[in-house]
N, C-alpha and C positions, 0 to 999 in steps of 0.2 A: 376582277373578284371573283367570278364563277369558278375559272379555274383553280383558282388557289383554295375554295372550299371542297373542289373535287379532291385535290391533291392532300388536302386535311384528311379528308375522310378513307382516301384510298389507305393512307399512312397508317390510321388509327384501326384499320379493318385488317392489315397487315400485321399489326402488333396482336391484336387481338386473335387471330390466328396462329400466330407463333406462340403466344400464350397458352393457345388451346391444346397445343402439340406439346410444349415443356410447360408443366405447371410451375416451375421458378423460374421461369423465362433467362435461362444462362445462369444461374446462380447455380452452379453446382459444386461448388466447393466453398469454405468458409473464407479462402483465401478471394474468390471471387467477389463474394461478399464485402470483406474488408477494401478491396480496391475500388469496387462503385460506391461504397459509402462513404470512403475520404473522397471520393471525384464529385459527391455531390456536396457535400458539406462546403468543399474547397469553391465550387460554383455559388452555392448560398452566399458564401462570403463574400465576394468582390467581383463574381466574373458577370458578363451581360446576359450569358445564356438563359438564365431565369428572373432577369428583371423584373418582369411584370407579373409574378408568383404572389398572391396574396398571402399576406401574414399568416392568417389562419390555414392556408392550404402548406406554406411552409411547415409549419408546426406540428400539423397532421401527418406530411412526410418523415420531419422528423421523429415523431413519436413510433409511425411506422417502423421507421430503420432500427430504432431502440429497440423494439418488441424481437426485431428480425435478428439484431444483435445477440440478444438475448438467447433466443433457440440456438443459433451457432454455437454457444458454447460449451454445446453437449456433442457435439457433432463435427466432423472435419469435412466432408460429403454427403451428397443430398439423400443416398441411399442410407445414412446412418441416423437420417431424421425418424422420427415414430412418425406416423400416417397423421396424426394429430396433429404436431408441428407442421409437417409437411404440409397438409393441408393449410393451415393457418400461416405459413410462410408463401404459398399461393396467392392468399387474399391479400396479404398487406403488401407483397411485389405487384398485384395489380393494381391497389389504392396509389403506390408509389408511382409506377409506370403509368397509368392515368394522368394523374397531376403533373408530373414532369415533363408529359409529350403535350398536354395542354399548355403548360406556363413556356415552353420552348416554343411552341408553335407562336405564342402571342407575344415573344419577346424577339421575334424575327424580325430586324431592320428590313425596311423596303423603301427605296429611294426612288423620286420621280423627278422628272426634268419636265419643266413647263416655261413657257415663253410669257413673261409679266406684260400688262399691256404699256403701249407705250415705250417698249423695250426691243432691242436686238440681240440684247445676251439672255440666254440661257439660264435657267436658274435650277437647281438642285435641293429637293427638300427630301431629308430623311427622319424616318420615323418609325417605332413601332407598327406591328400590327394593331396592337390594343389602342397604341394612340389614336392611330388614325379612325378605328371605331370611337373612340371616345370625341374627337375633333368632329367626327360626320352627326354626332347624339348631339354634340350643341349646339352645331348648327342649327339642325331639326328644330330643337327647342328655343332658339332667338325666333325662326322663322314663325314658330306657332306661337310665340309671345306676343309679334308684331300682329297676328291677326285680330 
């Protein structure tokens, strides 16, 4: 558990430092944005990548992408955006990246093998990180109710 937390923090720090170097974080052209938006929309529609994203977070991401799309209507490359639009793009991109990074990490499937009591056959259980957290919290709640 501790190594997973450290890995997630390392990933977030790497993304943050990359975004500091490049305010639009790789979206240097209108085509880059169109490709990214299409992929995110596809992943929301039916993929497991963002399975654990909250409906409010999904709405926030889609709204930010719509705002970004509107700004790209007046430019084909990042250098063509006026400074105000460039700053707004960076802010919206940070929001989108933060939410999607968190949702992707929460949607990651983790499998564990264990040996059930009175059995010689190992059993594998796979669930998302978020589901494991919910299960642990539910178990704590049940234990507290028993006190």
